[in-house]
C-alpha positions as CSV (number, residue, x, y, z in Angstrom):
1,M,39.8,-72.3,20.2
2,V,36.5,-70.9,21.3
3,I,35.8,-67.3,20.4
4,D,34.0,-65.2,23.1
5,L,31.5,-63.4,20.9
6,Q,30.2,-61.2,23.7
7,A,33.7,-59.8,24.2
8,L,34.3,-59.6,20.5
9,F,31.2,-57.4,19.8
10,N,32.0,-55.3,22.9
11,N,35.5,-54.6,21.8
12,P,36.1,-50.9,21.8
13,L,37.7,-51.0,18.4
14,L,34.5,-52.5,16.9
15,N,32.1,-49.9,18.4
16,H,31.1,-46.3,17.9
17,W,33.8,-43.8,16.8
18,K,36.7,-46.2,17.0
19,L,34.8,-48.5,14.6
20,F,34.4,-45.6,12.2
21,F,38.0,-44.5,12.4
22,V,39.3,-48.1,11.9
23,V,37.0,-48.9,9.0
24,S,37.2,-45.6,7.2
25,G,41.0,-45.7,7.7
26,L,41.1,-49.1,6.1
27,I,38.9,-48.0,3.2
28,S,41.1,-45.0,2.6
29,L,44.3,-47.0,2.8
30,S,43.0,-49.7,0.4
31,T,41.8,-46.9,-2.0
32,V,45.2,-45.2,-2.0
33,L,47.1,-48.4,-2.4
34,T,44.9,-49.6,-5.2
35,A,45.1,-46.2,-7.0
36,A,48.9,-46.3,-6.6
37,Q,49.1,-49.4,-8.8
38,L,47.2,-47.7,-11.6
39,D,48.1,-45.1,-14.2
40,L,45.7,-42.3,-13.1
41,S,46.6,-40.2,-16.1
42,T,44.2,-42.4,-18.1
43,A,40.4,-42.1,-17.9
44,E,40.0,-45.9,-17.8
45,S,42.0,-46.1,-14.5
46,I,40.1,-43.3,-12.9
47,S,36.8,-45.0,-14.0
48,S,38.0,-48.3,-12.4
49,M,38.6,-46.4,-9.1
50,I,35.0,-45.1,-9.2
51,K,33.8,-48.7,-9.4
52,Y,36.3,-49.8,-6.7
53,T,35.1,-47.2,-4.2
54,V,31.5,-48.1,-4.8
55,R,32.3,-51.7,-4.0
56,C,33.9,-50.5,-0.8
57,A,30.8,-48.5,0.1
58,V,27.8,-50.8,-0.8
59,P,28.2,-53.4,2.0
60,F,28.0,-50.7,4.7
61,L,24.8,-49.3,3.0
62,F,23.1,-52.7,3.0
63,L,24.2,-53.4,6.6
64,V,22.6,-50.1,7.7
65,F,19.5,-50.9,5.7
66,L,18.9,-54.2,7.4
67,A,20.1,-53.3,10.9
68,S,16.7,-52.6,12.5
69,S,14.9,-55.4,10.6
70,L,17.5,-58.0,11.7
71,Q,17.0,-57.0,15.3
72,V,13.2,-57.7,14.9
73,V,13.5,-60.9,12.9
74,L,16.5,-62.5,14.4
75,P,17.7,-60.9,17.6
76,S,21.3,-61.9,18.4
77,L,24.6,-60.4,19.6
78,F,25.3,-59.5,16.0
79,S,22.0,-57.8,15.4
80,R,22.4,-55.8,18.6
81,W,25.9,-54.8,17.6
82,L,24.6,-53.8,14.2
83,A,21.8,-51.7,15.6
84,R,24.1,-50.0,18.2
85,N,26.6,-49.1,15.5
86,R,24.2,-48.2,12.6
87,K,25.1,-44.5,12.7
88,F,28.8,-45.3,12.5
89,L,28.5,-47.9,9.7
90,G,26.5,-45.2,7.8
91,L,29.4,-42.8,8.2
92,C,31.7,-45.5,6.9
93,F,29.5,-45.7,3.8
94,A,29.7,-41.9,3.5
95,S,33.5,-42.0,3.8
96,A,33.8,-44.5,0.9
97,M,31.3,-42.4,-1.2
98,A,33.4,-39.3,-0.6
99,W,36.3,-41.1,-2.4
100,Q,33.9,-42.0,-5.2
101,A,32.9,-38.3,-5.5
102,L,36.5,-37.3,-5.7
103,F,37.2,-39.7,-8.6
104,I,34.0,-38.7,-10.4
105,L,35.0,-35.1,-10.2
106,W,38.5,-36.0,-11.3
107,L,37.2,-37.9,-14.3
108,A,34.7,-35.2,-15.3
109,T,37.3,-32.4,-15.0
110,I,40.4,-34.0,-16.4
111,H,38.8,-36.3,-19.0
112,S,35.6,-34.4,-19.8
113,H,35.4,-35.8,-23.3
114,Y,35.6,-39.4,-22.0
115,Y,33.1,-38.6,-19.3
116,A,30.6,-37.1,-21.7
117,E,30.9,-40.0,-24.2
118,E,31.4,-43.1,-22.0
119,V,30.0,-42.3,-18.6
120,Y,27.5,-39.5,-18.6
121,N,23.8,-40.4,-18.7
122,L,21.2,-37.8,-17.7
123,S,18.9,-40.1,-15.7
124,D,21.9,-41.7,-13.9
125,T,23.3,-38.3,-13.1
126,I,20.0,-37.1,-11.7
127,E,19.6,-40.2,-9.6
128,G,23.2,-40.0,-8.4
129,V,23.0,-36.4,-7.5
130,G,19.8,-37.2,-5.5
131,G,21.6,-39.9,-3.7
132,Y,24.5,-37.6,-2.7
133,L,22.0,-34.9,-1.5
134,F,20.2,-37.4,0.7
135,L,23.6,-38.7,1.9
136,L,24.8,-35.2,2.8
137,A,21.6,-34.4,4.6
138,M,21.7,-37.6,6.5
139,V,25.3,-37.1,7.6
140,A,24.7,-33.5,8.6
141,T,21.6,-34.5,10.7
142,S,23.5,-37.4,12.3
143,F,25.1,-34.8,14.5
144,E,23.5,-32.5,17.1
145,F,24.1,-29.3,15.1
146,G,22.0,-30.7,12.2
147,R,19.6,-32.8,14.1
148,S,18.5,-29.9,16.3
149,R,17.2,-28.1,13.3
150,L,14.6,-30.8,12.6
151,T,11.7,-32.1,14.6
152,V,11.7,-35.8,15.6
153,K,9.2,-36.6,12.8
154,Q,11.2,-34.6,10.2
155,W,14.4,-36.4,11.2
156,R,12.8,-39.8,11.0
157,N,11.2,-39.1,7.6
158,L,14.5,-37.8,6.2
159,H,16.5,-40.8,7.3
160,K,13.8,-43.3,6.3
161,A,13.4,-41.8,2.8
162,G,17.1,-41.4,2.5
163,I,18.0,-45.0,3.3
164,Y,15.3,-46.4,1.0
165,Y,16.4,-44.2,-1.8
166,L,20.1,-45.1,-1.4
167,W,19.3,-48.8,-1.1
168,A,17.1,-48.7,-4.2
169,Y,19.6,-46.8,-6.2
170,A,22.5,-49.1,-5.3
171,W,20.6,-52.3,-5.6
172,S,19.1,-51.2,-9.0
173,V,22.7,-50.9,-10.3
174,Y,23.3,-54.6,-9.7
175,W,19.9,-55.5,-10.9
176,Y,20.8,-53.9,-14.3
177,E,24.2,-55.6,-14.2
178,L,22.5,-59.0,-13.7
179,Y,19.7,-58.7,-16.2
180,Y,21.0,-56.3,-18.9
181,Y,24.8,-56.5,-19.1
182,G,26.9,-59.4,-20.2
183,T,30.2,-58.6,-18.3
184,L,29.2,-59.9,-14.9
185,E,31.6,-60.7,-12.0
186,L,31.0,-62.7,-8.9
187,I,30.8,-59.6,-6.8
188,D,27.8,-58.3,-8.8
189,Y,25.9,-61.4,-7.8
190,V,26.9,-61.1,-4.2
191,F,25.8,-57.5,-3.9
192,Y,22.6,-58.2,-5.8
193,W,21.5,-61.0,-3.4
194,F,22.9,-59.1,-0.4
195,G,20.7,-56.1,-1.3
196,F,17.7,-58.3,-2.1
197,G,18.1,-60.2,1.2
198,A,18.2,-56.9,3.1
199,W,14.9,-55.9,1.5
200,G,13.4,-59.3,2.3
201,L,14.3,-58.8,6.0
202,R,12.5,-55.5,5.9
203,I,9.3,-57.2,4.7
204,L,9.6,-59.9,7.4
205,A,10.2,-57.4,10.1
206,W,7.2,-55.3,9.0
207,S,5.0,-58.5,8.9
208,K,6.1,-59.5,12.4
209,K,5.3,-56.1,13.8
210,E,1.9,-56.1,12.1
211,K,1.1,-59.5,13.6
212,K,2.2,-58.3,17.0
213,K,0.0,-55.2,16.7
214,A,-3.0,-57.4,15.7
215,V,-2.5,-59.7,18.7
216,N,-2.2,-56.7,21.1
217,K,-5.3,-55.2,19.6
218,G,-7.2,-58.4,20.0
219,K,-6.1,-58.7,23.7
220,T,-7.2,-55.1,24.3
221,K,-10.6,-55.8,22.8
222,L,-10.9,-58.9,24.9
223,K,-10.1,-57.0,28.1
224,S,-12.5,-54.2,27.3
225,S,-15.4,-56.7,26.7
226,T,-14.9,-58.6,30.0
């Protein structure tokens, strides 16, 4: 059976707000079903849910991070779909992170001793809070009521700084998992290389744009000299 990719990527359920509601609904459903199988009266179970929600969130972050670069390096139906839905995939990431925030607050409130002894780390907390602040600002300015309060340059700078910060923070977690901790799982390798590949695409896209600028500049000089 031949799949019509054009029709697939144009399917209303896979675009814009319907995409967000479908994906965020699936994230929420899987989170609730996973949590229902655990004894959430224990700190270890809540901690495992924090890790689970991060794993739900990270793929969407990396997809958003590589969206514009993929369109430059390898334009295709998929890259156009990704660029078209970048905002909504970002909101899917935010919805998964909202679940993570809930479980972090749950753990810190109900099992404060466990949190202080087993989880809390000052540098990680500062970095994590920074990530949440960026995420909240990016979500708020993804809508007209927030975006209208910024100039175009301010909006671009905020979202560029935010996506780099969030990518770096998430990817560094798996870098530490890979090089410093001994309890690695296959998913840690997948996310490490996914994030690294997204960064590589950014470099390739930047290089391609710079070469194009150089060529255009050379053509302009040639025209002006004739």
